[in-house]
C-alpha positions in Angstrom: 75.0 125.6 48.8 74.0 122.2 49.5 70.5 122.7 49.9 70.5 125.1 46.8 72.1 122.4 45.2 69.3 120.0 46.5 66.8 121.9 45.1 68.2 122.1 41.6 68.7 118.4 41.4 64.8 117.7 42.5 64.1 120.0 39.4 66.5 118.4 37.2 64.8 114.9 38.2 61.5 115.7 36.6 63.2 117.3 33.3 65.0 113.7 33.1 61.8 111.9 33.6 60.0 113.6 30.8 62.8 113.7 28.6 63.6 110.1 29.0 60.9 107.9 30.2 57.7 109.9 28.7 58.5 108.5 25.0 58.8 105.1 26.7 55.3 105.4 27.7 54.2 106.8 24.3 55.9 103.7 22.8 54.2 101.0 25.3 50.8 102.8 25.5 50.2 103.5 21.8 48.6 106.5 20.5 45.2 106.2 21.8 46.3 105.5 25.2 48.7 107.9 25.8 46.3 110.5 24.4 44.4 109.7 27.3 47.6 109.9 29.5 48.4 113.0 28.2 45.4 114.5 29.1 45.9 113.0 33.0 48.9 114.6 33.2 47.4 118.3 32.1 44.8 118.1 34.4 47.4 116.8 37.5 49.4 120.1 36.7 46.3 122.2 36.3 45.0 120.9 39.7 48.2 121.7 41.2 48.0 125.2 40.5 44.4 125.6 41.5 45.0 124.2 45.0 42.6 126.9 46.7 45.6 128.7 47.6 46.8 126.2 50.1 50.5 125.7 49.2 50.9 129.8 49.3 49.0 130.1 52.7 50.7 127.2 54.6 54.3 128.2 53.0 53.9 131.9 54.3 52.3 130.7 57.5 55.2 128.0 58.3 58.0 130.6 57.4 56.5 133.6 59.2 55.9 131.1 62.6 58.5 128.8 62.6 58.2 125.0 62.5 57.8 124.7 66.5 55.0 127.4 66.3 51.4 126.0 66.7 50.3 128.2 63.7 52.5 126.8 61.2 51.4 123.4 62.5 47.8 124.6 62.4 48.1 125.6 59.1 49.5 122.7 57.3 47.0 120.2 59.3 43.8 122.4 58.5 45.0 122.3 54.6 45.1 118.3 54.5 41.3 118.7 55.6 40.6 121.0 53.0 42.2 119.8 50.3 40.7 116.3 51.3 37.2 117.8 51.5 37.7 119.7 48.0 38.4 116.3 46.4 35.4 114.2 48.0 33.1 117.1 46.7 34.5 117.0 43.3 34.2 113.4 42.8 30.5 113.7 41.5 31.8 116.6 39.0 34.2 113.8 38.0 31.9 111.3 37.2 29.7 114.1 35.2 32.4 114.8 33.2 33.7 111.2 32.4 30.1 110.5 31.2 30.1 113.9 29.2 33.1 112.8 27.2 31.7 109.2 26.5 33.8 107.6 29.4 36.8 107.5 28.5 37.9 105.8 31.6 36.5 103.1 33.7 34.9 103.8 37.3 38.4 102.4 38.8 40.3 104.3 36.7 38.3 107.4 37.5 39.1 106.6 41.2 42.5 105.7 40.7 42.8 109.4 38.9 41.2 111.5 41.5 43.5 109.1 44.4 46.4 110.6 42.7 45.3 114.1 42.2 44.6 114.5 45.9 47.9 112.6 47.0 50.0 114.7 44.8 48.4 117.9 45.8 48.7 117.1 49.3 52.5 116.2 48.6 53.1 119.5 47.2 51.5 121.4 50.3 53.7 119.1 52.7 56.9 119.9 50.4 56.4 123.8 50.5 56.0 123.1 54.3 59.2 121.7 54.6 60.7 124.3 52.6 59.2 127.2 54.5 61.0 125.4 57.7 64.2 125.6 55.6 64.2 121.5 55.4 65.3 122.0 51.9 67.1 118.4 51.9 64.5 116.5 53.0 61.8 118.0 50.9 64.0 117.8 47.7 65.5 114.3 48.8 61.8 113.3 48.7 60.7 114.8 45.7 63.5 113.6 43.9 63.3 109.7 44.9 59.5 110.2 44.6 59.7 111.1 41.1 62.2 109.1 39.8 60.6 105.8 41.5 57.3 106.5 40.3 58.3 107.1 36.5 60.4 103.8 37.0 57.8 101.6 39.0 55.4 102.8 36.2 57.4 101.6 33.5 58.7 98.4 34.9 54.6 97.8 35.6 54.0 98.4 31.9 56.7 96.3 30.7 56.2 93.2 33.1 52.3 93.3 33.5 50.7 94.8 30.9 50.5 97.9 28.6 47.6 99.4 29.7 46.0 102.4 30.9 45.1 100.6 34.2 48.4 99.7 34.8 49.5 103.1 34.1 47.2 104.8 36.5 47.2 102.3 39.7 51.3 102.6 39.6 51.0 106.2 39.4 48.5 106.5 42.2 50.2 103.7 44.4 53.4 105.6 44.1 52.0 109.0 44.4 50.4 107.6 47.9 53.3 106.6 49.0 55.5 109.4 48.0 52.7 111.6 50.1 53.1 109.5 53.0 57.0 109.8 53.6 56.0 113.5 53.2 53.5 113.4 55.6 55.6 111.9 58.2 58.6 114.3 57.7 55.9 116.9 58.3 54.6 115.5 61.5 58.2 115.1 62.9 58.8 118.9 61.8 55.9 120.0 64.1 56.2 117.3 66.9 56.1 120.3 69.2 52.3 120.7 68.9 51.2 117.6 67.5 49.8 116.4 70.9 47.4 119.7 70.9 44.4 118.2 68.4 41.8 120.3 67.8 38.1 119.0 67.7 36.2 118.3 64.5 33.9 122.2 65.2 37.1 124.1 65.5 38.7 122.2 62.5 35.9 123.2 60.3 35.8 126.6 61.6 39.7 127.1 60.8 39.3 124.9 57.4 36.4 128.2 56.5 38.6 130.5 57.8 41.5 129.4 55.6 39.5 129.2 52.6 38.2 132.6 53.2 42.0 133.7 53.3 42.7 131.7 50.0 40.1 133.4 48.1 42.0 135.6 46.1 44.5 132.8 45.7 41.9 131.1 43.8 41.5 133.5 41.2 44.9 134.3 41.1 45.9 130.3 40.2 43.0 130.3 37.8 44.5 133.5 35.9 47.9 132.1 35.6 47.0 128.8 34.6 44.7 130.5 31.7 47.4 133.2 30.7 50.2 130.4 30.7 48.0 127.4 28.9 45.7 129.1 26.7 47.6 130.7 24.3 48.6 127.3 22.2 45.0 126.4 21.7 44.1 130.0 20.4 47.1 129.7 18.1 46.3 126.5 16.7 42.2 127.3 16.5 43.0 130.5 14.8 45.8 129.4 12.6 47.0 125.9 12.1 48.9 123.1 13.6 51.8 123.8 11.5 52.2 127.4 12.6 51.6 126.3 16.4 54.6 124.0 16.6 57.4 126.7 16.4 55.7 128.9 18.7 55.5 126.0 20.8 58.9 124.7 20.7 59.9 128.8 21.2 58.0 129.1 24.4 59.3 125.7 25.9 63.1 126.8 25.1 62.5 130.2 26.7 60.3 129.2 29.9 61.3 125.7 31.0 65.3 126.8 31.8 64.2 130.1 33.3 61.7 128.2 35.5 64.3 126.0 36.3 66.9 128.2 37.0 65.3 130.7 38.9 62.3 128.5 40.7 64.9 127.0 43.3 66.3 130.2 43.9 62.9 131.7 44.9 62.0 128.6 46.9 65.3 129.1 49.1 64.7 132.8 49.7 60.9 133.2 49.9 60.6 131.5 53.3 63.7 133.8 54.6 62.2 137.2 52.9 58.9 136.1 54.6 60.1 135.5 58.0 61.9 138.6 58.3 59.2 140.8 56.8 56.8 139.0 59.3 59.0 139.7 62.5 59.7 143.4 60.9 63.3 142.4 61.4 64.7 145.6 58.7 68.2 144.2 58.7 67.2 140.8 58.0 65.0 142.0 55.1 67.8 144.1 53.5 70.3 141.1 53.5 67.6 138.4 52.3 66.6 141.1 49.3 70.0 141.8 48.4 71.7 138.6 48.1 68.0 137.2 46.7 68.1 139.8 44.0 72.0 139.4 43.2 71.7 135.7 42.9 68.4 135.6 40.8 69.7 138.1 38.4 72.7 136.3 37.6 71.2 132.9 37.4 68.5 134.4 34.9 69.9 136.9 33.0 73.6 135.5 32.2 71.8 132.2 31.1 69.3 134.3 28.8 71.7 136.3 27.5 73.8 133.3 26.1 70.7 131.7 24.9 69.8 135.0 23.2 73.2 135.5 21.3 73.5 131.6 20.6 69.8 130.7 20.0 70.3 130.2 16.3 73.2 127.5 16.9 71.2 126.1 20.1 67.8 125.7 18.3 69.6 124.2 15.1 71.6 121.7 17.6 68.3 120.9 19.8 65.8 120.4 16.7 68.4 118.9 14.5 68.4 121.5 11.6 64.6 121.0 11.3 62.5 123.0 8.7 61.0 125.0 11.3 64.1 126.1 13.0 64.5 129.6 11.5 60.8 130.8 12.9 61.7 129.3 16.2 64.7 131.3 16.3 62.4 134.7 15.4 59.9 133.8 18.0 62.7 133.0 20.7 64.4 135.9 20.0 61.2 138.4 20.9 60.2 135.9 23.7 63.2 135.4 25.7 64.1 138.9 26.7 60.3 139.2 28.5 60.9 135.8 30.2 63.9 137.0 31.6 62.5 139.7 32.9 59.5 137.7 34.1 61.7 135.6 36.3 62.7 138.8 38.3 58.9 139.1 39.2 59.7 136.3 41.9 61.1 138.9 43.8 58.3 141.0 44.4 56.1 137.9 44.4 57.8 137.0 47.9 57.4 140.2 49.1 53.8 140.5 48.6 53.1 136.7 49.8 54.8 137.7 53.2 52.7 140.9 53.4 49.5 138.8 52.6 48.6 141.2 49.7 46.3 138.2 48.0 43.9 140.5 46.9 45.6 143.0 44.7 47.6 140.0 43.1 44.3 138.3 42.5 42.9 141.4 40.6 45.9 142.7 38.6 46.4 138.8 37.5 42.8 138.6 36.3 43.1 141.6 34.5 46.2 141.3 32.6 45.1 137.7 32.0 42.1 139.1 30.2 44.1 142.1 28.4 46.8 139.4 27.1 44.3 136.6 25.8 42.1 139.2 23.8 45.6 141.0 22.1 46.9 137.3 21.5 43.7 136.1 20.0 43.6 139.3 17.8 46.9 139.1 16.4 46.6 135.2 16.1 43.0 135.6 14.2 45.7 137.7 11.6 47.9 135.2 11.1 50.7 137.1 13.1 52.5 134.4 15.3 55.2 137.3 16.0 52.5 139.6 17.3 51.7 137.1 19.7 55.1 136.7 20.9 55.2 140.6 21.2 51.6 140.3 23.3 53.3 137.7 26.1 56.6 139.4 25.9 54.9 142.7 27.2 52.9 140.2 29.5 55.8 138.9 31.5 57.3 142.6 31.7 54.3 144.0 33.0 53.4 141.4 35.3 56.9 141.9 36.9 56.7 145.9 36.7 53.2 145.9 38.3 54.4 143.8 41.1 57.1 145.8 41.7 55.4 149.3 41.7 52.7 147.6 44.4 55.6 146.8 46.5 56.7 150.1 46.2 53.5 151.4 47.2 53.2 149.7 50.3 56.6 150.3 51.2 55.9 154.1 51.4 56.8 155.6 54.4 58.9 153.1 55.3 62.6 152.0 55.1 62.0 151.5 51.2 63.8 147.8 51.0 61.6 147.4 47.6 63.4 150.8 46.1 66.6 149.7 47.1 66.1 145.8 45.4 64.6 147.2 42.3 67.5 149.6 41.9 69.9 146.5 42.7 68.2 144.2 40.1 68.0 147.2 37.1 71.7 147.9 37.7 72.7 144.2 37.4 70.1 143.2 34.6 71.4 146.4 32.7 75.0 145.4 33.0 74.2 141.8 31.5 72.0 143.3 28.4 74.5 145.8 27.7 77.3 143.4 27.4 75.1 141.0 25.5 74.2 144.1 22.9 78.0 145.0 22.7 78.8 141.6 22.1 75.7 141.0 19.3 77.0 144.3 17.5 80.4 143.3 17.4 79.6 139.8 15.9 77.1 141.7 13.1 79.9 144.4 12.7 82.5 141.8 11.8 80.3 140.0 9.6 79.5 143.3 7.5 83.2 143.8 7.6 84.2 140.3 5.8 81.2 141.0 3.1 82.5 144.2 2.4 85.9 142.7 2.2 
């Protein structure tokens, strides 16, 4: 329970910083400089997803082999080499892009951004390694202190030194490097059994190439996932208007952020356990971990989702302060939320597929669904139907989870069928919550109708 609580605390800290500190950055830097900061932060989020599959591979290898095994240490060390080489190779491309966009950043500012992106990517991989080894308190503590310290130090620098973009980037980069170094030290202590057995440069290069080959499908998977989750807003904005995009954006934030905040830590806690059990072919451990994982994930996802769906009008009015577009946000939320809740269950089959290293299927399936989803969303947006776009994404989230479950069942054929058992359990629990929510909704509507008739 303490480990799970720490995972939630580290998630909440990022949300608090986003709500309380970002508006201060906007106020201090002004519209022009904060616009550049918004682009920098967006690129930062994108690059964390496009880490060449290193975080997934390291998490899987450490969970499967254990902290004291040389395979986990070698995977973590090789990922650091791969990521560093990747950012060195990206430097000329960054200079070219900065030149194409009329040099919004100076050379030093661009260098600071590259250091910040590099440090955050390494920090993320190290954090995944710590969690895969069940060092949840250490990983979450470093993340919590790092996120808060970075935000507060940057805010203090902007207020005391100068409200300037260079001060923002320098403060962020220095804090990121310090946070990464703390994570790096924690990882070295984690792998203390094998740190004396250093491989030579030729062996390290060979390991890096082998790891890149393993992570190839994950790159495609990351690109597809980032595209389908990020390109819908530009599509809606380009084909309709900013006024129509705003309620859709608010609805997606309301539906997806709470679910990722609630379901994400559960997946982070159980995925290493599932990976270790599957890799060691421990049937009893697989059954126990999947049963508990399924129960906790469904309850922590569907119960809050059902409450939000039932009370969406009141909650949205309170959140937006009875804004003019609140009714549209409520309509879009009513469509998106059930699909997003089903999509959160995708953490279960995803954990099983990662444990089995079934990366190629995930990449191909994700790419196909992304292309179909974006094409359908563009078609509805072109017609001016934002509700149609909502239905497309509700179907996407549901279909993504369904396809992953079907793949797990196919891989389980002839075996002990743990995937089918987990799916039946998830369906039963989710159905109980859904039926209860529908009965409450029907009861409320019936009472409302009776009052009007009388």
